[in-house]
C-alpha positions in Angstrom: -107.3 -20.0 -15.9 -104.9 -20.5 -13.0 -104.9 -18.5 -9.8 -101.8 -17.8 -7.8 -101.7 -19.1 -4.3 -99.4 -17.4 -1.8 -98.2 -18.8 1.5 -99.6 -17.6 4.8 -96.2 -16.1 5.6 -96.3 -14.1 2.4 -99.7 -12.8 3.2 -98.7 -11.9 6.7 -95.7 -10.0 5.4 -97.9 -8.2 2.8 -100.4 -7.2 5.5 -97.5 -5.9 7.7 -96.1 -3.9 4.7 -99.5 -2.4 3.9 -100.0 -1.3 7.5 -96.5 0.2 7.4 -97.4 2.1 4.2 -100.4 3.6 5.9 -98.2 4.9 8.7 -99.2 2.1 11.1 -95.8 0.6 11.7 -95.7 -2.4 14.1 -93.2 -4.9 15.3 -93.4 -8.3 13.5 -94.8 -11.1 15.6 -92.8 -14.2 16.5 -92.3 -16.3 13.5 -93.5 -13.6 11.1 -91.1 -13.0 8.1 -89.1 -9.8 8.1 -87.4 -10.1 4.7 -89.0 -7.0 3.2 -86.3 -4.6 2.2 -86.9 -0.9 1.9 -85.7 -0.1 -1.6 -86.5 3.6 -1.6 -87.7 6.2 0.9 -89.0 9.6 -0.1 -89.7 12.5 2.1 -92.3 15.1 1.3 -95.4 16.8 2.7 -96.6 13.4 4.0 -93.4 12.7 5.8 -91.2 9.7 4.9 -92.9 7.0 2.9 -92.1 3.9 0.9 -92.3 4.0 -2.9 -91.1 0.4 -3.4 -90.7 -2.5 -1.1 -89.8 -6.2 -1.8 -91.2 -9.2 0.1 -90.0 -12.6 -1.0 -91.1 -13.0 -4.7 -93.3 -9.9 -4.7 -92.5 -6.2 -5.3 -94.9 -3.6 -4.1 -95.0 -0.1 -5.7 -96.9 2.6 -3.8 -99.1 5.2 -5.5 -97.4 6.3 -8.7 -98.6 9.5 -10.2 -97.8 11.5 -13.4 -94.8 13.8 -12.9 -95.3 17.3 -11.6 -94.5 20.3 -13.6 -92.0 23.0 -12.6 -94.6 24.6 -10.2 -95.1 21.3 -8.4 -98.6 20.7 -9.8 -99.5 17.6 -11.8 -101.1 18.8 -15.1 -103.6 17.1 -17.3 -106.9 15.2 -17.3 -107.5 11.6 -16.2 -106.5 10.1 -19.6 -103.2 12.0 -19.8 -102.4 11.4 -16.2 -103.1 7.7 -16.4 -100.8 7.4 -19.4 -98.1 9.3 -17.7 -98.4 7.4 -14.4 -98.2 4.1 -16.4 -95.0 5.3 -18.0 -93.6 6.1 -14.6 -94.7 2.7 -13.3 -93.0 1.1 -16.3 -89.7 2.9 -15.5 -89.9 1.9 -11.8 -90.4 -1.7 -12.9 -87.6 -1.7 -15.5 -85.2 -0.2 -12.9 -85.8 -3.4 -10.9 -85.5 -5.7 -14.0 -89.2 -6.2 -14.1 -91.9 -5.3 -16.7 -95.6 -4.9 -17.2 -95.7 -8.6 -17.8 -94.7 -9.2 -14.2 -97.6 -7.2 -12.7 -100.1 -9.4 -10.9 -102.3 -6.6 -9.4 -102.9 -2.9 -9.7 -105.1 -0.5 -7.7 -106.0 2.7 -9.6 -107.3 5.6 -7.6 -109.1 8.3 -9.6 -110.3 11.5 -8.2 -114.1 11.7 -8.7 -114.3 15.5 -9.2 -118.0 15.6 -10.2 -119.0 12.6 -8.1 -118.1 10.2 -10.9 -114.7 9.1 -12.3 -113.7 9.7 -15.9 -113.8 5.9 -16.7 -113.7 6.5 -20.5 -110.5 8.6 -20.3 -109.0 6.0 -17.9 -110.0 3.1 -20.2 -108.5 4.7 -23.3 -105.1 5.2 -21.5 -105.2 1.7 -19.9 -105.9 0.0 -23.2 -102.9 1.7 -24.9 -100.7 0.0 -22.2 -102.4 -3.4 -21.8 -104.3 -5.8 -23.9 -102.5 -4.9 -27.2 -100.9 -7.3 -29.6 -97.5 -6.3 -28.2 -98.7 -6.4 -24.6 -101.5 -9.0 -24.3 -100.9 -9.4 -20.5 -103.1 -7.3 -18.2 -102.9 -7.5 -14.4 -105.9 -7.9 -12.1 -107.0 -4.4 -11.2 -109.3 -2.4 -9.0 -110.4 1.1 -9.9 -111.5 3.2 -7.0 -113.1 6.7 -7.0 -111.7 9.0 -4.3 -112.2 12.5 -3.1 -108.6 13.8 -3.5 -104.9 13.0 -3.7 -102.3 14.9 -1.7 -100.3 16.2 -4.7 -101.7 19.4 -6.3 -103.6 18.7 -9.5 -103.3 14.9 -9.2 -106.2 13.0 -10.5 -104.8 9.5 -10.8 -102.5 7.3 -8.7 -101.6 3.7 -9.4 -100.4 1.1 -6.8 -99.0 -2.2 -8.1 -97.8 -5.6 -7.1 -95.3 -7.5 -9.4 -94.0 -11.0 -9.2 -90.2 -11.5 -9.5 -89.6 -13.9 -12.4 -87.7 -17.0 -11.4 -89.0 -17.0 -7.9 -91.2 -20.0 -7.0 -94.9 -19.3 -6.9 -97.5 -22.0 -6.2 -100.3 -22.2 -8.7 -103.7 -24.0 -8.6 -105.9 -25.0 -11.4 
């Protein structure tokens, strides 16, 4: 198995972008890269926020959820919301010429309504998207139980990092 190794400047830029996504904007330090381009800005109850940003050979997608219904509420259980959020993530990636195969990392946040997450429902939906004969690639992932998401009815949100094909990436054995 080979692990990806990213340059210090890529990591500094990633850190700066993550701080910005948390509302902690800061000026780049001398020599720090500033090539991140804001691909999309949305405005809502949380104010303006990034949904997708690019930094060198990496694309960062902020928390993707299942679509809301006509009332503004996100319907469904953990399994159905995971599947719907993965479909939205797939569409976001495809709009940028990427795919599930370019994902290198995901962080899944699941509301732990009873103190525990519905890991069985999540796993069923995840396995339909990754690890199949047609999609054998699965990104590294973290699953985190949280108290709530800001969207009414939301139980699942997925953050992702994808590698742009054709861009150089150092690898180690």
